[in-house]
DOVO-939944 format. One line per field, with one value per residue (C-alpha): x, y, z; residue in one letter. Coordinates in steps of 0.1 Angstrom, whole numbers, padded with zeros to 4 digits. Example, Ala and Ser with C-alpha at 12.3 -4.5 7.8 and 13.67 -1.06 7.14 Angstrom:
u [0123 / 0137]
v [-0045 / -0011]
w [0078 / 0071]
rest [A / S]
! end
This chain:
u [0638 / 0660 / 0640 / 0664 / 0665 / 0626 / 0625 / 0651 / 0632 / 0599 / 0616 / 0629 / 0594 / 0586 / 0613 / 0596 / 0616 / 0649 / 0658 / 0691 / 0718 / 0701 / 0712 / 0678 / 0670 / 0641 / 0648 / 0628 / 0637 / 0621 / 0608 / 0585 / 0569 / 0553 / 0520 / 0527 / 0500 / 0516 / 0548 / 0567 / 0566 / 0602 / 0594 / 0568 / 0571 / 0545 / 0523 / 0529 / 0545 / 0576 / 0581 / 0611 / 0604 / 0605 / 0639 / 0654 / 0642 / 0656 / 0691 / 0690 / 0679 / 0710 / 0744 / 0762 / 0740 / 0740 / 0779 / 0782 / 0757 / 0783 / 0811 / 0812 / 0799 / 0771 / 0761 / 0764 / 0742 / 0715 / 0714 / 0712 / 0682 / 0663 / 0669 / 0658 / 0627 / 0619 / 0624 / 0603 / 0575 / 0574 / 0572 / 0544 / 0524 / 0528 / 0510 / 0480 / 0458 / 0469 / 0443 / 0455 / 0429 / 0428 / 0430 / 0463 / 0477 / 0465 / 0481 / 0515 / 0512 / 0504 / 0534 / 0556 / 0542 / 0545 / 0580 / 0592 / 0571 / 0550 / 0516 / 0509 / 0490 / 0512 / 0545 / 0533 / 0523 / 0556 / 0575 / 0556 / 0562 / 0599 / 0599 / 0577 / 0547 / 0511 / 0494 / 0475 / 0505 / 0525 / 0497 / 0495 / 0533 / 0528 / 0499 / 0522 / 0550 / 0525 / 0513 / 0548 / 0556 / 0524 / 0532 / 0567 / 0553 / 0530 / 0558 / 0578 / 0550 / 0547 / 0583 / 0585 / 0603 / 0640 / 0645 / 0668 / 0692 / 0693 / 0699 / 0726 / 0744 / 0744 / 0756 / 0785 / 0798 / 0793 / 0803 / 0822 / 0788 / 0776 / 0804 / 0802 / 0818 / 0852 / 0846 / 0867 / 0862 / 0875 / 0874 / 0880 / 0889 / 0873 / 0884 / 0883 / 0919 / 0947 / 0974 / 0951 / 0946 / 0983 / 0989 / 0963 / 0979 / 1012 / 0997 / 0980 / 1012 / 1029 / 1005 / 0977 / 0943 / 0926 / 0891 / 0898 / 0913 / 0882 / 0859 / 0877 / 0882 / 0862 / 0833 / 0818 / 0810 / 0827 / 0799 / 0812 / 0849 / 0849 / 0837 / 0824 / 0797 / 0778 / 0797 / 0788 / 0805 / 0831 / 0842 / 0829 / 0804 / 0821 / 0814 / 0818 / 0839 / 0810 / 0806 / 0836 / 0844 / 0861 / 0896 / 0893 / 0879 / 0906 / 0933 / 0916 / 0907 / 0943 / 0953 / 0945 / 0968 / 0953 / 0969 / 0966 / 0960 / 0977 / 0958 / 0933 / 0915 / 0879 / 0851 / 0869 / 0874 / 0906 / 0903 / 0925 / 0913 / 0924 / 0916 / 0913 / 0905 / 0901 / 0875 / 0882 / 0855 / 0840 / 0813 / 0778 / 0765 / 0740 / 0710 / 0721 / 0724 / 0692 / 0671 / 0695 / 0700 / 0663 / 0662 / 0692 / 0681 / 0645 / 0656 / 0678 / 0650 / 0627 / 0653 / 0657 / 0620 / 0618 / 0649 / 0633 / 0600 / 0618 / 0638 / 0606 / 0591 / 0622 / 0624 / 0593 / 0592 / 0583 / 0601 / 0594 / 0614 / 0593 / 0619 / 0652 / 0673 / 0664 / 0670 / 0698 / 0720 / 0719 / 0738 / 0746 / 0779 / 0783 / 0767 / 0771 / 0750 / 0726 / 0719 / 0725 / 0738 / 0729 / 0754 / 0730 / 0736 / 0773 / 0765 / 0741 / 0769 / 0792 / 0768 / 0761 / 0798 / 0807 / 0843 / 0832 / 0812 / 0844 / 0864 / 0842 / 0849 / 0886 / 0889 / 0871 / 0845 / 0868 / 0896 / 0870 / 0856 / 0890 / 0898 / 0865 / 0866 / 0899 / 0895 / 0860 / 0839 / 0860 / 0857 / 0820 / 0815 / 0834 / 0812 / 0781 / 0792 / 0796 / 0764 / 0745 / 0763 / 0756 / 0723 / 0738 / 0769 / 0748 / 0728 / 0760 / 0777 / 0745 / 0746 / 0716 / 0721 / 0696 / 0695 / 0701 / 0728 / 0752 / 0744 / 0748 / 0783 / 0793 / 0780 / 0800 / 0831 / 0826 / 0821 / 0855 / 0873 / 0855 / 0887 / 0911 / 0931 / 0955 / 0988 / 1011 / 1035 / 1008 / 1002 / 1039 / 1046 / 1018 / 1029 / 1065 / 1055 / 1028 / 1045 / 1036 / 1000 / 1005 / 1025 / 1012 / 1025 / 1043 / 1021 / 1024 / 1010 / 1026 / 1029 / 1045 / 1065 / 1072 / 1099 / 1109 / 1146 / 1165 / 1187 / 1157 / 1143 / 1176 / 1181 / 1147 / 1154 / 1187 / 1173 / 1140 / 1144 / 1107 / 1101 / 1081 / 1050 / 1060 / 1035 / 1044 / 1082 / 1079 / 1058 / 1083 / 1110 / 1092 / 1075 / 1039 / 1025 / 1001 / 0985 / 0985 / 0971 / 0972 / 0992 / 0999 / 1029 / 1018 / 0983 / 0986 / 0982 / 1019 / 1037 / 1061 / 1092 / 1078 / 1064 / 1099 / 1114 / 1090 / 1088 / 1119 / 1147 / 1170 / 1179 / 1150 / 1163 / 1146 / 1129 / 1109 / 1081 / 1085 / 1112 / 1121 / 1129 / 1156 / 1145 / 1130 / 1120 / 1083 / 1074 / 1092 / 1096 / 1113 / 1095 / 1105 / 1080 / 1074 / 1063 / 1048 / 1033 / 1056 / 1051 / 1074 / 1061 / 1057 / 1047 / 1020 / 1033 / 1020 / 1002 / 0980 / 0970 / 0971 / 0933 / 0930 / 0956 / 0941 / 0908 / 0923 / 0945 / 0917 / 0895 / 0921 / 0930 / 0894 / 0887 / 0916 / 0909 / 0872 / 0877 / 0901 / 0875 / 0847 / 0867 / 0876 / 0840 / 0828 / 0855 / 0845 / 0811 / 0831 / 0813 / 0816 / 0827 / 0819 / 0829 / 0858 / 0836 / 0808 / 0831 / 0847 / 0813 / 0802 / 0833 / 0828 / 0792 / 0800 / 0828 / 0803 / 0778 / 0803 / 0802 / 0834 / 0850 / 0867 / 0904 / 0934 / 0944 / 0978 / 1005 / 0988 / 0956 / 0937 / 0915 / 0919 / 0891 / 0887 / 0858 / 0835 / 0841 / 0878 / 0909 / 0907 / 0904 / 0937 / 0950 / 0941 / 0962 / 0973 / 0968 / 0955 / 0978 / 0967 / 0980 / 0994 / 0987 / 0958 / 0935 / 0932 / 0899 / 0876 / 0873 / 0843 / 0820 / 0825]
v [-1332 / -1308 / -1280 / -1252 / -1265 / -1264 / -1229 / -1217 / -1232 / -1216 / -1182 / -1186 / -1189 / -1156 / -1138 / -1106 / -1099 / -1108 / -1093 / -1107 / -1083 / -1055 / -1035 / -1037 / -1069 / -1078 / -1108 / -1123 / -1118 / -1129 / -1094 / -1097 / -1128 / -1112 / -1095 / -1059 / -1045 / -1053 / -1041 / -1009 / -0984 / -0976 / -0956 / -0950 / -0953 / -0931 / -0937 / -0975 / -0984 / -1006 / -1019 / -1023 / -1060 / -1064 / -1046 / -1066 / -1098 / -1088 / -1082 / -1115 / -1135 / -1126 / -1139 / -1111 / -1084 / -1102 / -1104 / -1068 / -1044 / -1018 / -0998 / -0988 / -1021 / -1021 / -0987 / -0997 / -1029 / -1008 / -0984 / -1014 / -1030 / -0998 / -0991 / -1026 / -1024 / -0990 / -1004 / -1036 / -1016 / -0992 / -1022 / -1039 / -1007 / -1003 / -1036 / -1033 / -1030 / -1063 / -1090 / -1125 / -1151 / -1174 / -1202 / -1190 / -1186 / -1220 / -1235 / -1220 / -1232 / -1267 / -1266 / -1257 / -1284 / -1311 / -1301 / -1303 / -1334 / -1313 / -1326 / -1338 / -1311 / -1314 / -1314 / -1282 / -1265 / -1275 / -1262 / -1228 / -1224 / -1230 / -1200 / -1179 / -1182 / -1192 / -1206 / -1173 / -1150 / -1173 / -1172 / -1133 / -1132 / -1156 / -1134 / -1103 / -1122 / -1133 / -1096 / -1083 / -1110 / -1100 / -1063 / -1070 / -1090 / -1062 / -1037 / -1061 / -1067 / -1030 / -1025 / -1019 / -1046 / -1040 / -1019 / -1028 / -1001 / -1014 / -1049 / -1038 / -1017 / -1046 / -1069 / -1047 / -1043 / -1080 / -1101 / -1126 / -1136 / -1147 / -1169 / -1202 / -1232 / -1244 / -1272 / -1298 / -1318 / -1352 / -1390 / -1415 / -1452 / -1468 / -1503 / -1525 / -1535 / -1512 / -1531 / -1530 / -1492 / -1487 / -1508 / -1488 / -1455 / -1467 / -1474 / -1440 / -1423 / -1441 / -1427 / -1453 / -1440 / -1432 / -1434 / -1469 / -1479 / -1467 / -1483 / -1518 / -1516 / -1489 / -1500 / -1465 / -1447 / -1473 / -1469 / -1433 / -1439 / -1428 / -1393 / -1377 / -1358 / -1369 / -1364 / -1331 / -1320 / -1348 / -1339 / -1346 / -1321 / -1301 / -1312 / -1295 / -1309 / -1324 / -1349 / -1367 / -1383 / -1358 / -1371 / -1377 / -1343 / -1325 / -1342 / -1337 / -1300 / -1294 / -1302 / -1267 / -1274 / -1308 / -1342 / -1375 / -1380 / -1407 / -1438 / -1425 / -1447 / -1438 / -1459 / -1491 / -1483 / -1470 / -1440 / -1425 / -1393 / -1376 / -1339 / -1327 / -1292 / -1271 / -1243 / -1217 / -1200 / -1170 / -1144 / -1154 / -1131 / -1106 / -1124 / -1157 / -1141 / -1121 / -1145 / -1145 / -1107 / -1102 / -1122 / -1105 / -1069 / -1074 / -1088 / -1058 / -1034 / -1053 / -1052 / -1015 / -1008 / -1026 / -1008 / -0974 / -0984 / -0992 / -0959 / -0940 / -0955 / -0945 / -0910 / -0894 / -0916 / -0899 / -0914 / -0905 / -0921 / -0928 / -0946 / -0926 / -0957 / -0967 / -0933 / -0937 / -0913 / -0919 / -0890 / -0884 / -0903 / -0889 / -0867 / -0871 / -0859 / -0842 / -0874 / -0881 / -0915 / -0924 / -0941 / -0971 / -0980 / -0984 / -1005 / -1027 / -1036 / -1044 / -1066 / -1086 / -1090 / -1127 / -1119 / -1095 / -1124 / -1144 / -1115 / -1113 / -1150 / -1142 / -1108 / -1091 / -1064 / -1035 / -1047 / -1056 / -1021 / -1005 / -1027 / -1022 / -0985 / -0981 / -1005 / -1019 / -0988 / -0966 / -0992 / -0996 / -0959 / -0955 / -0983 / -0966 / -0933 / -0949 / -0966 / -0933 / -0915 / -0942 / -0929 / -0894 / -0908 / -0931 / -0900 / -0879 / -0906 / -0912 / -0950 / -0971 / -0991 / -1000 / -1019 / -1014 / -0991 / -1020 / -1032 / -0996 / -0993 / -1026 / -1013 / -0980 / -0999 / -1023 / -0992 / -0978 / -1011 / -1017 / -1012 / -1032 / -1058 / -1086 / -1086 / -1115 / -1099 / -1100 / -1137 / -1146 / -1126 / -1142 / -1177 / -1170 / -1156 / -1182 / -1214 / -1234 / -1231 / -1251 / -1280 / -1315 / -1336 / -1369 / -1401 / -1437 / -1472 / -1485 / -1519 / -1518 / -1547 / -1544 / -1564 / -1569 / -1559 / -1536 / -1565 / -1585 / -1555 / -1548 / -1584 / -1585 / -1553 / -1566 / -1599 / -1589 / -1585 / -1579 / -1611 / -1628 / -1615 / -1588 / -1598 / -1635 / -1628 / -1604 / -1629 / -1656 / -1634 / -1629 / -1595 / -1583 / -1567 / -1538 / -1526 / -1488 / -1483 / -1451 / -1425 / -1389 / -1373 / -1358 / -1371 / -1388 / -1425 / -1432 / -1422 / -1393 / -1415 / -1438 / -1409 / -1393 / -1426 / -1430 / -1395 / -1376 / -1400 / -1405 / -1440 / -1460 / -1493 / -1507 / -1541 / -1554 / -1530 / -1511 / -1496 / -1504 / -1479 / -1482 / -1497 / -1470 / -1473 / -1470 / -1473 / -1503 / -1520 / -1515 / -1511 / -1514 / -1500 / -1513 / -1484 / -1487 / -1461 / -1436 / -1401 / -1373 / -1340 / -1316 / -1281 / -1276 / -1256 / -1222 / -1232 / -1256 / -1229 / -1197 / -1194 / -1199 / -1173 / -1148 / -1150 / -1147 / -1117 / -1100 / -1102 / -1088 / -1059 / -1050 / -1050 / -1027 / -1003 / -1004 / -0995 / -0967 / -0952 / -0955 / -0939 / -0910 / -0905 / -0905 / -0881 / -0857 / -0852 / -0839 / -0862 / -0851 / -0879 / -0873 / -0907 / -0896 / -0869 / -0895 / -0919 / -0894 / -0881 / -0917 / -0925 / -0894 / -0904 / -0940 / -0928 / -0905 / -0933 / -0958 / -0962 / -0951 / -0978 / -0970 / -0967 / -0957 / -0922 / -0916 / -0893 / -0864 / -0870 / -0879 / -0909 / -0934 / -0951 / -0976 / -0982 / -1010 / -1031 / -1033 / -1011 / -0975 / -0967 / -0966 / -0934 / -0928 / -0951 / -0972 / -1009 / -1022 / -1046 / -1082 / -1115 / -1133 / -1119 / -1095 / -1107 / -1084 / -1067 / -1081 / -1067 / -1050 / -1070 / -1060]
w [-0031 / -0011 / 0003 / -0005 / -0041 / -0042 / -0029 / -0054 / -0083 / -0070 / -0068 / -0102 / -0116 / -0101 / -0121 / -0131 / -0163 / -0178 / -0213 / -0226 / -0231 / -0211 / -0180 / -0166 / -0148 / -0124 / -0103 / -0074 / -0038 / -0005 / 0002 / -0030 / -0015 / 0015 / 0019 / 0008 / 0028 / 0062 / 0078 / 0086 / 0057 / 0046 / 0014 / -0011 / -0049 / -0066 / -0035 / -0033 / 0000 / 0003 / 0037 / 0059 / 0061 / 0024 / 0021 / 0049 / 0034 / 0001 / 0015 / 0034 / 0004 / -0016 / -0003 / -0018 / -0002 / 0031 / 0032 / 0046 / 0063 / 0074 / 0059 / 0022 / 0009 / 0034 / 0022 / -0015 / -0009 / 0009 / -0021 / -0044 / -0025 / -0024 / -0062 / -0071 / -0050 / -0065 / -0101 / -0094 / -0078 / -0109 / -0132 / -0111 / -0110 / -0148 / -0155 / -0132 / -0162 / -0175 / -0168 / -0159 / -0154 / -0124 / -0149 / -0163 / -0128 / -0119 / -0149 / -0141 / -0105 / -0117 / -0140 / -0110 / -0088 / -0114 / -0124 / -0088 / -0077 / -0054 / -0065 / -0029 / -0009 / 0023 / 0002 / -0016 / 0016 / 0033 / 0004 / 0005 / 0042 / 0037 / 0014 / 0038 / 0015 / 0014 / -0015 / -0021 / -0018 / -0043 / -0068 / -0065 / -0073 / -0102 / -0115 / -0114 / -0132 / -0160 / -0163 / -0168 / -0193 / -0213 / -0212 / -0225 / -0252 / -0261 / -0263 / -0285 / -0309 / -0313 / -0326 / -0364 / -0383 / -0392 / -0423 / -0452 / -0442 / -0405 / -0418 / -0442 / -0414 / -0390 / -0417 / -0427 / -0392 / -0382 / -0412 / -0389 / -0374 / -0408 / -0420 / -0438 / -0421 / -0434 / -0458 / -0476 / -0508 / -0497 / -0499 / -0471 / -0467 / -0436 / -0427 / -0395 / -0396 / -0386 / -0406 / -0437 / -0433 / -0431 / -0462 / -0482 / -0469 / -0483 / -0516 / -0517 / -0507 / -0536 / -0561 / -0564 / -0573 / -0540 / -0554 / -0567 / -0534 / -0516 / -0540 / -0535 / -0498 / -0478 / -0456 / -0461 / -0494 / -0516 / -0543 / -0549 / -0544 / -0508 / -0515 / -0483 / -0502 / -0534 / -0566 / -0583 / -0616 / -0611 / -0576 / -0541 / -0527 / -0499 / -0464 / -0430 / -0402 / -0384 / -0413 / -0398 / -0364 / -0341 / -0343 / -0381 / -0387 / -0368 / -0389 / -0423 / -0417 / -0407 / -0443 / -0457 / -0487 / -0493 / -0489 / -0470 / -0433 / -0413 / -0403 / -0376 / -0351 / -0341 / -0328 / -0335 / -0371 / -0390 / -0413 / -0441 / -0457 / -0488 / -0490 / -0524 / -0518 / -0486 / -0487 / -0459 / -0440 / -0458 / -0454 / -0465 / -0492 / -0478 / -0494 / -0479 / -0445 / -0446 / -0425 / -0397 / -0399 / -0396 / -0364 / -0349 / -0357 / -0348 / -0313 / -0308 / -0316 / -0292 / -0264 / -0270 / -0267 / -0234 / -0221 / -0231 / -0213 / -0180 / -0183 / -0189 / -0158 / -0137 / -0151 / -0134 / -0104 / -0071 / -0041 / -0005 / 0024 / 0055 / 0076 / 0077 / 0084 / 0048 / 0032 / 0008 / -0012 / -0050 / -0064 / -0101 / -0108 / -0143 / -0169 / -0206 / -0236 / -0212 / -0193 / -0156 / -0145 / -0109 / -0086 / -0082 / -0117 / -0110 / -0079 / -0100 / -0123 / -0094 / -0075 / -0107 / -0115 / -0109 / -0102 / -0075 / -0058 / -0059 / -0044 / -0014 / -0005 / -0004 / 0015 / 0041 / 0031 / 0039 / 0016 / -0011 / -0009 / -0015 / -0044 / -0060 / -0055 / -0070 / -0101 / -0107 / -0101 / -0124 / -0152 / -0147 / -0147 / -0180 / -0195 / -0184 / -0197 / -0230 / -0230 / -0221 / -0248 / -0274 / -0289 / -0293 / -0310 / -0332 / -0344 / -0349 / -0369 / -0390 / -0384 / -0390 / -0358 / -0332 / -0299 / -0263 / -0248 / -0246 / -0282 / -0296 / -0279 / -0295 / -0328 / -0325 / -0317 / -0347 / -0369 / -0357 / -0365 / -0398 / -0419 / -0396 / -0417 / -0408 / -0426 / -0432 / -0408 / -0381 / -0386 / -0387 / -0356 / -0337 / -0348 / -0337 / -0303 / -0295 / -0310 / -0280 / -0288 / -0320 / -0306 / -0309 / -0279 / -0284 / -0283 / -0285 / -0275 / -0243 / -0226 / -0192 / -0178 / -0140 / -0122 / -0086 / -0092 / -0114 / -0125 / -0138 / -0155 / -0172 / -0181 / -0198 / -0216 / -0230 / -0241 / -0257 / -0295 / -0304 / -0323 / -0294 / -0279 / -0253 / -0227 / -0229 / -0229 / -0199 / -0180 / -0186 / -0173 / -0141 / -0150 / -0145 / -0176 / -0177 / -0210 / -0209 / -0244 / -0264 / -0244 / -0249 / -0231 / -0198 / -0198 / -0166 / -0178 / -0169 / -0138 / -0140 / -0142 / -0170 / -0189 / -0190 / -0200 / -0229 / -0242 / -0231 / -0229 / -0260 / -0250 / -0266 / -0280 / -0312 / -0307 / -0337 / -0345 / -0313 / -0288 / -0253 / -0225 / -0201 / -0167 / -0144 / -0107 / -0103 / -0065 / -0052 / -0085 / -0118 / -0151 / -0189 / -0214 / -0249 / -0272 / -0306 / -0329 / -0313 / -0327 / -0315 / -0304 / -0335 / -0342 / -0367 / -0396 / -0402 / -0432 / -0412 / -0385 / -0406 / -0407 / -0370 / -0364 / -0387 / -0371 / -0336 / -0345 / -0365 / -0334 / -0312 / -0335 / -0340 / -0302 / -0297 / -0325 / -0318 / -0282 / -0291 / -0316 / -0290 / -0262 / -0286 / -0296 / -0260 / -0250 / -0276 / -0257 / -0227 / -0201 / -0165 / -0143 / -0106 / -0093 / -0071 / -0054 / -0050 / -0033 / -0011 / 0001 / 0007 / 0027 / 0048 / 0054 / 0063 / 0087 / 0104 / 0109 / 0122 / 0160 / 0178 / 0198 / 0233 / 0227 / 0248 / 0244 / 0228 / 0241 / 0226 / 0244 / 0213 / 0211 / 0182 / 0166 / 0137 / 0113 / 0124 / 0092 / 0091 / 0088 / 0080 / 0043 / 0025 / 0010 / -0027 / -0047 / -0017 / -0017 / 0016 / 0035 / 0037 / 0050 / 0020 / -0015 / -0019 / -0049 / -0078 / -0082 / -0107 / -0142 / -0153 / -0175 / -0212]
rest [X / X / X / X / X / X / X / X / X / X / X / X / X / X / X / X / X / X / X / X / X / X / X / X / X / X / X / X / X / X / X / X / X / X / X / X / X / X / X / X / X / X / X / X / X / X / X / X / X / X / X / X / X / X / X / X / X / X / X / X / X / X / X / X / X / X / X / X / X / X / X / X / X / X / X / X / X / X / X / X / X / X / X / X / X / X / X / X / X / X / X / X / X / X / X / X / X / X / X / X / X / X / X / X / X / X / X / X / X / X / X / X / X / X / X / X / X / X / X / X / X / X / X / X / X / X / X / X / X / X / X / X / X / X / X / X / X / X / X / X / X / X / X / X / X / X / X / X / X / X / X / X / X / X / X / X / X / X / X / X / X / X / X / X / X / X / X / X / X / X / X / X / X / X / X / X / X / X / X / X / X / X / X / X / X / X / X / X / X / X / X / X / X / X / X / X / X / X / X / X / X / X / X / X / X / X / X / X / X / X / X / X / X / X / X / X / X / X / X / X / X / X / X / X / X / X / X / X / X / X / X / X / X / X / X / X / X / X / X / X / X / X / X / X / X / X / X / X / X / X / X / X / X / X / X / X / X / X / X / X / X / X / X / X / X / X / X / X / X / X / X / X / X / X / X / X / X / X / X / X / X / X / X / X / X / X / X / X / X / X / X / X / X / X / X / X / X / X / X / X / X / X / X / X / X / X / X / X / X / X / X / X / X / X / X / X / X / X / X / X / X / X / X / X / X / X / X / X / X / X / X / X / X / X / X / X / X / X / X / X / X / X / X / X / X / X / X / X / X / X / X / X / X / X / X / X / X / X / X / X / X / X / X / X / X / X / X / X / X / X / X / X / X / X / X / X / X / X / X / X / X / X / X / X / X / X / X / X / X / X / X / X / X / X / X / X / X / X / X / X / X / X / X / X / X / X / X / X / X / X / X / X / X / X / X / X / X / X / X / X / X / X / X / X / X / X / X / X / X / X / X / X / X / X / X / X / X / X / X / X / X / X / X / X / X / X / X / X / X / X / X / X / X / X / X / X / X / X / X / X / X / X / X / X / X / X / X / X / X / X / X / X / X / X / X / X / X / X / X / X / X / X / X / X / X / X / X / X / X / X / X / X / X / X / X / X / X / X / X / X / X / X / X / X / X / X / X / X / X / X / X / X / X / X / X / X / X / X / X / X / X / X / X / X / X / X / X / X / X / X / X / X / X / X / X / X / X / X / X / X / X / X / X / X / X / X / X / X / X / X / X / X / X / X / X / X / X / X / X / X / X / X / X / X / X / X / X / X / X / X / X / X / X / X / X / X / X / X / X / X / X / X / X / X / X / X / X / X / X / X / X / X / X / X / X / X / X / X / X / X / X / X / X / X / X / X / X / X / X / X / X / X / X / X / X / X / X / X / X / X / X / X / X / X / X / X / X / X / X / X / X / X / X / X / X / X / X / X]
! end
C-alpha cells in the first residue's frame, strides 16, 4: 500500500472531534503526533506547553498552510496554526479525567492495522516511522481521541429531548424537508418485442381498454391488469418513481396530466405506461413527520451543546507566548450583541474554504491575499456577525429554535421567508427565460454506410428504397456498415459532420421505415446514414415541468427574502465591524517585518523596496495586475 495513503489513513483515525454543521473542528496534524514534553516552548495554554516543533510541523503537514510563510497569507496561516493548537490543547486538557483503558486503545489500533493490511510488525513499524511516530506515541494519541469522543457523547447524552414547541417550530419553517415523493396511479405493459409494444400502444391510443391489454399481453403484473401497485378501491395503489426503471419512470412522471407514454426500451424490454392520476409532492402532516423531526431537532440541540462547551473552554483560556517569533495578533474583528469575534475565526473559515484552496493553485500568494482581503474576508466576517448575533435574535423574535450558530441563522432566515409564495406569473416567467433547460434533444437509431468516393455514396443513397436490408444493400454497393445504435444529438457517438447530417439537415429522404442523409465526408471517406425512430428536438410543455419550476423558484425566492430579513435583523443590533482596520494594521505589521532588498536609488535619492512575497499591495478597491485573467476570489461558504 502507498506509504502516504497509509499515513493519511492513520492521521484520520486521530481526528479529535468533528461535529457536522459546526464551526468548531478539531483535526489531526503532525505536530500532535510528537512527544509534547520535548522541544522549544512556543506558548503555554493554561500552563500546558505547545512547542515550536509542534507548530512548525502543523504548518508543514497542511498543503494550504505550507504554501506561504511570508506576507499577509503567511501571517494569516501562522495565526490559524496557533489558534488551532490552542483550541486542541484546551480540549485535550478538558478530557484528562476521562479514563480510557489499554484494551480500548489496543482494539482501536488493531482495527487500524487490519483495515490497512498492517498486521505484520515490520510493516506497522515502517508505517509509523513514515509518520514520525512510535507505537507508544501513536497509542497515546488514540487514547486522547477516544477520550474526547467519550466526553462529547457525555455532553450529548445530557441534552434535554426536543419539546413539542421546538418540533413544531422546526416543522413550520422546514416543511420542504418533510415532503412526500411524487407518485402516480398507473398501469404498464411490458413485452420483449418492440413491434408488439408499438402495436399495443396504437390500440391503447385508439381507445382499447389498457387493463385488458396488459392482462392479455404484459409479462409483468398481468394478473392485476398491469397495475404498478396493488388494486385498492378499484384503482392502482400510488407508487413512487423508483418503482419503474429510470428511463420509464422519467417518461411516466412527466405526464402530470395523465396519459400514455411512448414505447420505452429498458433492460432489453419494452414498456408502455398509462398514468391514470399524478399525485404531486406534498408536505407530510406533522404527526407523520414527527419521527424525522425528533431526530433532526435533537441532533441540532446536541451540536449546540458541544459548540457551547468548546466556546466555554476558549472564553477563559490563559495564553502566554514564550517564543516571540510565534507571538500572533488576534484582534477583535467585529462586535455584536456584546460578543467579540476574533480575527482567527475569519481565517479559519478562509483556510477551510475549498475555493480558496483552488485559488492558491492559480495565483501567487500576494495576489491571493489581495483577492481574499477584498472579497472573501468581508463575506466571512458578515456571516460570523450573523452567527454570533443569532442567539440574541432568536430570543428577541421569541422563536422556539435551537442549534449551532449556523443552524440558528438558517432558522432566522427561514422565519423571514415563511410567507413567500410562488405565483403563476413567476412560473411562466421562469419557463420563458429558461426554456433551454426543458428541451429534449433529437434522437434516433443510426446505421452508417461508408464509401470510398462521394459518387459511390451518392449512387447508393439515390438507389436505396428501404425495402432491402440496409446493411446488405450497402455492402453490395461497396460500402462498409457501422451500427451506431441509439443516438442522441450531440452525444459524441457520431462525428460532427454526420451528427449535423442526421439531426440538423432538412434534406433527409424517406426510405421505407427510415430516412437517408445526404453523403457527408467523414475523414477520407463518404458516409450515408440510415435513421429510424427519429424524434426531433422538443421543448417540454409548461404543464410537464410546472412542479419542477415551482420548487426551484420557491427556493430562490425564499433564499433571497430570508437573507434580506436576516440582514435587517442583524443590522438592528448595530454590530461594529473592524475588519478594515484589522487588515490595515496587519498590512502595516507585515510590511515592517518584510526584509528590505537592495535597490537602486531613484532620481530623488530614495531607495525602493518591495515586499518579499510579491508586488506591493494594491490600493483599496484596486485589482492586482496579473498575466492573463485574474481568477475571481472564492465565495464564502453559505
